[in-house]
C-alpha positions in Angstrom: 25.8 9.9 -31.2 24.6 11.1 -27.8 20.9 10.6 -28.7 21.7 7.0 -29.7 23.4 6.3 -26.3 20.4 7.8 -24.4 17.9 5.8 -26.6 19.8 2.7 -25.7 20.1 3.6 -22.0 16.6 5.0 -21.2 14.7 1.7 -21.5 17.2 0.0 -19.3 16.8 2.6 -16.6 13.0 2.3 -16.8 13.2 -1.5 -16.5 15.5 -1.1 -13.4 13.1 1.3 -11.8 10.2 -1.0 -12.4 12.1 -3.9 -10.9 13.0 -1.8 -7.8 9.4 -0.8 -7.3 8.2 -4.4 -7.5 10.9 -5.5 -5.0 9.8 -2.8 -2.5 6.2 -4.2 -2.3 7.5 -7.7 -1.4 6.6 -8.7 2.2 10.1 -8.6 3.6 10.9 -5.1 2.1 7.6 -3.2 2.6 9.0 -1.5 5.8 12.0 -0.1 4.0 11.4 3.5 3.0 13.5 4.9 0.2 12.8 8.5 1.1 15.4 10.7 2.9 13.9 10.6 6.3 15.7 9.8 9.5 14.9 6.5 11.3 11.7 6.8 13.3 10.8 10.2 11.8 7.7 11.1 9.9 6.5 14.2 8.1 3.3 15.3 6.4 3.0 15.0 2.6 1.3 18.0 1.0 1.7 16.5 -2.5 -0.6 13.6 -1.6 -3.3 15.9 -0.4 -3.1 18.0 -3.6 -3.2 15.0 -6.0 -5.6 12.7 -4.1 -9.0 12.2 -5.9 -10.9 11.7 -2.7 -12.2 14.0 0.1 -9.6 14.6 2.8 -12.0 16.0 5.3 -12.1 12.8 7.4 -8.3 12.9 8.1 -6.1 15.5 9.7 -2.6 16.1 11.0 -3.0 13.4 13.7 -3.8 10.6 11.3 -1.9 11.3 8.1 -1.0 10.9 5.4 2.7 11.0 6.3 6.0 9.8 4.9 7.5 7.7 7.7 10.7 5.8 8.1 9.5 2.5 9.5 12.8 0.7 9.2 12.6 -2.4 11.4 8.8 -2.4 11.6 7.0 -5.7 12.0 4.6 -6.5 9.1 1.2 -7.4 10.4 -0.7 -7.6 7.1 -0.1 -7.1 3.4 -2.4 -6.9 0.4 -1.4 -6.3 -3.1 -3.3 -3.6 -5.0 -4.6 -3.6 -8.6 -1.2 -2.4 -10.0 1.9 -4.6 -10.0 3.8 -2.1 -7.9 1.0 -1.3 -5.5 0.6 -2.7 -2.0 -1.3 -1.9 1.2 0.1 -3.0 4.6 -0.3 -2.7 8.3 2.9 -2.4 10.2 3.8 -2.4 13.9 6.6 0.1 14.6 7.7 0.2 18.2 4.2 -0.6 19.5 2.4 1.8 17.2 0.4 0.6 14.2 0.8 2.3 10.8 -1.1 1.8 7.5 1.2 2.0 4.5 0.3 2.5 0.8 3.1 2.1 -1.7 2.6 2.6 -5.4 5.2 3.1 -8.1 7.9 4.4 -5.7 5.6 6.7 -3.6 4.8 6.0 0.0 1.9 7.3 2.1 1.6 6.3 5.8 -1.3 6.7 8.1 -1.6 6.2 11.8 -3.8 3.2 12.8 -6.7 5.3 14.1 -7.4 6.5 10.6 -9.0 3.3 9.4 -11.0 0.4 10.9 -9.8 -2.3 8.5 -8.0 -3.1 5.3 -11.1 -2.7 3.2 -11.8 0.8 4.5 -8.1 1.7 3.9 -8.1 0.4 0.3 -11.4 2.1 -0.5 -10.0 5.4 0.8 -6.9 5.3 -1.3 -8.7 4.2 -4.5 -12.5 4.6 -4.7 -12.7 2.3 -7.7 -10.5 -0.4 -6.2 -12.2 -3.7 -5.9 -11.2 -4.9 -2.5 -12.1 -8.6 -2.9 -10.3 -8.8 -6.2 -7.2 -7.5 -4.4 -7.7 -10.1 -1.6 -7.9 -13.0 -4.1 -4.9 -11.7 -6.1 -2.9 -11.4 -2.9 -3.8 -14.9 -1.8 -2.6 -16.2 -5.2 0.7 -14.4 -4.8 1.1 -15.7 -1.2 0.6 -19.3 -2.3 4.3 -19.5 -3.2 5.5 -18.0 0.1 6.1 -20.1 3.2 4.9 -17.3 5.5 1.8 -15.4 4.4 0.7 -12.0 5.5 -3.0 -12.1 4.7 -5.3 -9.1 5.2 -7.2 -9.5 8.5 -10.7 -10.5 7.6 -13.6 -11.3 9.9 -16.3 -13.8 9.1 -18.8 -11.0 9.3 -17.0 -9.1 6.5 -17.4 -12.1 4.2 -21.0 -12.6 5.2 -21.7 -8.9 4.5 -20.0 -9.0 1.1 -22.1 -12.1 0.1 -25.3 -10.4 1.2 -24.4 -7.3 -0.8 -23.7 -9.3 -3.9 -27.0 -11.2 -3.6 -28.8 -7.9 -3.2 -27.3 -6.5 -6.5 -28.1 -9.7 -8.4 -24.5 -10.6 -9.3 
């Protein structure tokens, strides 16, 4: 009897978690951190260092990653990642800029000096992430919103990308 109840309940809990994770990557909720951290506080995340597939040598305690409570931060830019519950953002919190990566309920924040632009940030988080696919997917999702938070791109970025594609014969 108990197994039957849990078999009925478990999919509902999983669907609810998925819905919550999707809500948290929406532009008006990306600054809300669900972790138990006091407002304005941040702390290092050792778990991220251990599980990350990339080399951590270019970052240190000054830049992150952290888990930060950025409640009330102003969203400067948002880009959706390859997964449906993944997002990259740049936030202004009391005059300080923070990079935020959210994916499936986990949060990793970096101070602004850690990255030059959104492309460098996304490539650091996921080496195999196609930045331009994410940009296009984000633009498509922003089409329904009255206010858009597009990744900051420079014309030189687009020009460089086109030259690189011509060079590879794609």
